[in-house]
C-alpha positions in Angstrom: 47.1 137.3 82.6 50.5 137.3 82.1 51.9 133.9 83.6 54.7 134.6 86.5 58.0 133.3 85.0 60.4 132.2 87.8 63.7 133.9 87.6 66.6 131.6 86.0 68.9 130.5 88.9 72.2 129.4 87.7 73.4 126.1 89.5 76.0 125.9 91.7 79.4 125.5 90.3 80.5 122.3 90.6 84.4 121.0 90.3 85.6 118.0 88.2 87.0 116.7 91.3 83.9 115.5 92.9 83.9 112.3 94.2 81.5 109.6 95.0 82.6 109.4 98.3 83.2 113.2 98.7 81.0 115.7 97.5 83.3 118.8 96.8 80.8 121.3 95.5 80.2 124.8 97.0 78.4 124.9 99.9 78.8 121.1 100.9 79.9 121.3 104.6 80.5 119.2 107.4 80.7 120.0 111.5 82.3 117.4 113.6 82.4 116.9 117.4 86.0 116.3 118.0 86.8 114.2 121.7 90.5 114.3 122.4 93.1 113.3 125.4 95.4 117.5 125.5 98.7 116.9 124.4 99.1 119.4 127.2 97.8 117.2 130.3 96.2 114.5 129.3 93.3 115.1 130.0 89.7 114.6 127.4 88.8 117.7 126.0 86.1 117.9 123.4 85.9 120.8 120.5 84.1 121.4 117.4 85.2 122.3 114.1 83.6 122.9 110.5 85.1 121.6 107.5 83.5 123.7 104.5 83.6 123.9 100.8 84.7 127.6 100.0 85.9 127.4 96.2 85.6 125.1 93.4 87.5 125.1 90.1 87.3 122.7 86.7 90.2 120.8 88.4 90.3 121.8 92.4 88.0 122.6 95.2 89.5 124.5 98.5 88.4 123.2 102.3 88.6 126.2 104.5 88.4 124.5 108.5 87.9 126.0 111.6 87.4 125.3 115.0 84.7 126.8 117.5 86.8 127.0 120.5 89.5 129.5 119.4 89.1 130.6 115.3 91.6 128.1 114.0 91.8 128.0 110.7 93.3 125.4 108.2 93.1 125.5 104.5 92.8 122.5 102.3 93.3 122.6 98.3 92.1 119.5 97.3 93.1 118.8 93.5 92.0 115.9 91.0 93.2 114.0 88.3 91.4 111.4 86.3 88.9 111.2 89.3 91.8 110.9 91.6 91.9 113.3 94.5 95.2 114.9 95.7 96.0 116.9 98.1 97.9 119.3 98.3 98.8 120.3 101.5 99.1 118.0 104.8 95.9 118.9 107.6 95.4 117.4 111.0 92.3 118.1 112.8 92.8 115.5 115.6 93.7 118.0 118.2 92.7 122.2 118.4 95.7 122.9 120.7 98.6 123.5 118.3 102.2 124.2 119.0 103.3 124.4 115.8 101.9 126.4 112.4 102.6 123.4 109.9 103.7 124.8 106.1 103.6 121.6 103.5 106.7 122.5 101.0 106.0 118.9 98.8 102.5 116.8 98.4 102.5 113.1 96.6 100.0 110.5 96.6 96.0 109.7 96.3 93.9 111.7 99.1 91.2 109.2 97.9 91.6 106.7 95.1 89.3 107.2 91.9 87.5 103.6 92.8 86.9 103.3 96.7 85.8 100.1 97.4 87.3 97.3 99.9 90.4 96.0 99.3 91.8 99.5 97.9 94.8 100.5 98.8 96.6 104.0 98.5 99.6 106.5 100.0 100.3 109.9 100.5 103.3 111.5 101.4 104.0 115.2 102.5 107.3 117.3 103.5 106.4 119.5 106.3 108.0 122.4 107.9 106.5 122.6 111.8 107.4 126.1 113.5 106.3 126.8 116.9 103.6 129.3 117.5 103.4 131.4 120.6 106.3 132.2 123.0 107.8 128.9 122.1 109.5 130.3 119.2 112.4 128.9 117.8 114.6 132.0 118.0 114.2 132.7 121.5 116.8 131.1 123.5 115.8 127.3 125.2 112.8 127.8 123.0 111.4 124.6 120.7 113.2 124.8 117.5 111.8 124.5 113.6 111.4 121.2 112.4 111.3 119.3 109.2 109.6 116.4 108.4 108.4 113.7 106.0 105.0 112.4 106.5 103.9 109.1 105.1 100.5 107.7 105.0 99.2 104.2 104.1 95.7 103.6 103.7 93.8 100.5 103.0 89.5 99.8 102.8 89.3 96.9 104.8 85.9 96.7 105.3 81.7 98.0 104.5 79.9 98.5 107.5 77.2 100.9 109.2 77.9 103.5 111.7 76.2 105.4 113.7 77.0 109.5 114.6 75.0 112.4 115.3 74.2 113.0 112.4 73.0 110.1 111.4 73.4 106.1 110.4 75.1 105.5 107.3 76.4 102.4 105.4 80.1 103.4 104.8 83.5 102.2 103.8 86.1 101.8 106.5 89.6 102.9 106.0 92.5 102.1 107.8 95.4 104.1 107.7 98.9 104.1 109.1 100.9 107.2 109.5 104.5 108.2 110.0 106.1 111.3 110.6 109.7 111.5 110.5 111.3 114.6 112.0 114.4 116.9 112.4 114.7 119.3 114.9 116.3 122.5 113.3 118.2 125.5 114.9 120.9 127.7 114.0 121.7 125.6 110.3 122.0 122.2 112.3 119.6 119.5 112.8 119.0 116.6 115.0 116.9 113.6 114.3 114.2 113.1 116.5 112.4 110.2 117.2 109.5 109.0 114.8 106.0 109.0 115.7 103.5 106.4 114.7 99.7 106.8 114.2 97.1 104.5 114.0 93.5 105.7 112.5 90.1 104.7 111.0 88.1 106.2 108.7 84.0 105.8 107.7 83.3 107.3 104.3 80.1 107.3 103.2 78.9 107.4 99.2 77.6 111.2 98.4 78.1 112.0 102.2 82.0 112.1 102.9 83.6 111.2 105.9 81.4 110.7 108.7 83.8 109.5 111.5 87.5 109.2 111.9 89.2 107.7 115.0 93.2 108.0 115.8 95.6 106.5 118.3 99.2 107.5 118.8 101.0 105.5 121.3 99.3 104.1 124.7 98.7 108.1 125.9 97.0 109.8 123.0 93.2 109.0 121.2 91.2 111.4 119.1 87.6 110.4 117.9 85.7 113.0 114.8 81.9 112.5 114.3 79.9 114.4 112.0 77.1 116.4 113.9 75.5 117.8 110.8 76.2 117.7 107.0 75.2 120.0 104.5 75.0 118.5 100.9 73.6 121.3 98.3 
């Protein structure tokens, strides 16, 4: 009798950017619960978003993030250089109520270092153009102007600890980050420097899993926390 032969299934494509703490491969996805204070009225709010790898190549992987409440979408292209992850665009997932569309005009520094361990220190920098959305367009009289900004993020892996989120309990590298954003308002060819924005945050990265929790604080009045609800690792 003829023995049935199972069909040959080609393996999922993988990127050489796949990091020990960030498995950037086709089919990888994490759904987060995002709790934050509304920037409009300060009230507590909850949303959910899913970050999913939609494309991988020899030297890059693309993440597509979609918020459940309003379909807001962000795409981030992550490149690699000898094991170092490099983000080509600035993406802020702390609040789904976006008043601005953010475009990155330049990027430098590391998204994740090649060897993530307690004591690791690294930096990112982005030049961004922020354009108001909805009714508050810069071309309207009295509306919010465009803003040019420089975002600098300093990271330090400060420890290793257990963290519990809806997706499970993990041993994670805890990363402390300090973000400084310098902004200039631009309208009609004129620009004016605005007060800078300072954000302090913590992230928990798990080997073989990725980011499972993030907390951020901006001044005394705004805070946000993202926790992984489900993690899909093909």
